[in-house]
C-alpha positions in Angstrom: 16.7 -90.2 33.1 14.4 -87.9 31.2 12.2 -89.4 28.5 12.4 -87.5 25.1 8.7 -86.9 23.2 8.2 -88.8 20.1 8.0 -86.4 16.4 5.0 -84.8 16.0 2.2 -87.2 14.4 0.6 -86.5 11.4 -2.8 -85.1 13.1 -0.3 -82.8 15.5 1.5 -81.6 11.8 -2.4 -81.2 10.2 -3.8 -79.3 13.2 -0.4 -77.2 14.0 -0.1 -77.0 10.0 -3.6 -74.7 9.0 -2.8 -72.5 12.0 0.9 -72.4 10.3 -0.9 -71.7 6.6 -3.0 -69.1 8.3 -0.7 -67.1 10.5 1.5 -67.2 7.0 -1.4 -66.4 4.7 -1.9 -63.3 7.0 1.2 -62.4 6.9 1.8 -62.0 3.9 -1.8 -60.0 4.1 -0.6 -57.4 6.1 3.1 -57.3 3.9 1.0 -56.5 0.7 -0.8 -53.9 2.7 2.1 -52.0 4.9 4.0 -52.7 0.8 1.2 -50.7 -0.2 1.2 -47.8 2.4 4.8 -47.1 1.9 4.5 -46.5 -1.9 1.9 -44.7 -1.0 3.9 -42.8 1.2 6.6 -42.2 -1.2 4.1 -40.8 -4.0 3.7 -38.3 -1.1 7.2 -37.4 -0.4 7.5 -36.7 -4.1 4.7 -34.6 -4.5 6.0 -32.4 -1.6 9.3 -32.4 -3.1 7.9 -31.6 -6.6 6.1 -28.5 -5.1 9.4 -27.5 -3.1 11.0 -27.4 -6.1 8.5 -25.1 -8.0 8.7 -22.7 -5.1 12.2 -22.5 -5.4 11.7 -22.1 -9.1 9.3 -18.8 -8.7 11.6 -17.2 -5.9 14.5 -17.5 -8.9 12.0 -16.3 -11.7 11.2 -13.4 -9.3 14.7 -12.7 -9.0 15.4 -12.4 -12.1 12.5 -9.7 -13.0 13.9 -7.8 -10.0 17.6 -7.6 -11.6 16.3 -7.0 -15.0 15.0 -3.9 -13.6 17.4 -3.0 -11.1 20.7 -3.4 -13.3 20.1 -1.4 -15.5 18.3 1.3 -13.7 21.3 0.5 -11.3 23.7 1.1 -14.3 21.8 4.5 -15.9 21.3 6.3 -12.1 25.7 5.0 -11.5 26.5 6.9 -15.0 24.3 10.3 -14.7 25.4 10.7 -11.3 28.9 10.9 -12.3 30.5 14.8 -12.2 34.4 14.0 -13.6 36.7 11.8 -12.4 37.3 10.1 -9.3 38.9 12.4 -6.8 42.5 11.2 -5.6 41.8 9.4 -2.7 39.6 6.8 -4.7 43.0 6.7 -6.8 45.5 6.3 -4.5 42.7 3.6 -2.5 42.7 1.6 -5.6 46.6 1.8 -6.5 47.2 0.9 -2.6 45.1 -2.3 -3.2 47.0 -3.5 -5.3 50.1 -3.3 -4.2 49.2 -4.5 -0.7 48.7 -8.4 0.8 45.8 -10.3 -0.4 44.2 -10.2 3.1 44.6 -7.0 3.8 42.3 -5.8 0.1 39.4 -8.2 2.1 39.8 -5.9 5.2 39.2 -2.8 3.2 36.5 -2.7 2.0 34.4 -2.2 4.7 36.7 0.7 5.3 36.3 4.6 4.2 38.5 5.8 1.4 39.5 8.7 4.0 40.6 5.9 6.3 42.4 4.5 3.6 43.9 7.2 2.7 45.1 8.0 5.9 46.3 4.5 6.1 48.2 5.0 3.0 50.4 8.3 4.5 50.5 7.0 7.8 52.1 3.3 6.1 54.0 4.1 3.2 52.4 1.5 1.2 53.1 3.5 -2.2 56.4 4.3 -1.6 57.6 0.0 -1.9 
């Protein structure tokens, strides 16, 4: 039968207790250092995010300035470039878009007015 070890004596507790207290204090010190580093990393991440936000705000500001300039210029150019009312094919194309299914509007936006006029004549879209 195996002989059981007696419980630790007072001398053993004092000897190992000093080592355990020393290691516990060292671990607590390392924990404080890691927490300080983590807070520093969080601070740096927040700085990077703020810089990114500022950069995006600058981009929006530039876009706004460009829009403020080009929107009135584009309006003036479109008004002064008109030489009369739109021709018949444009009006027929607009009417066909209003009477056709919703998906055909998306398809025909990129098509020329001549193609739309041919589509209207071929399918009789305005007769229904």
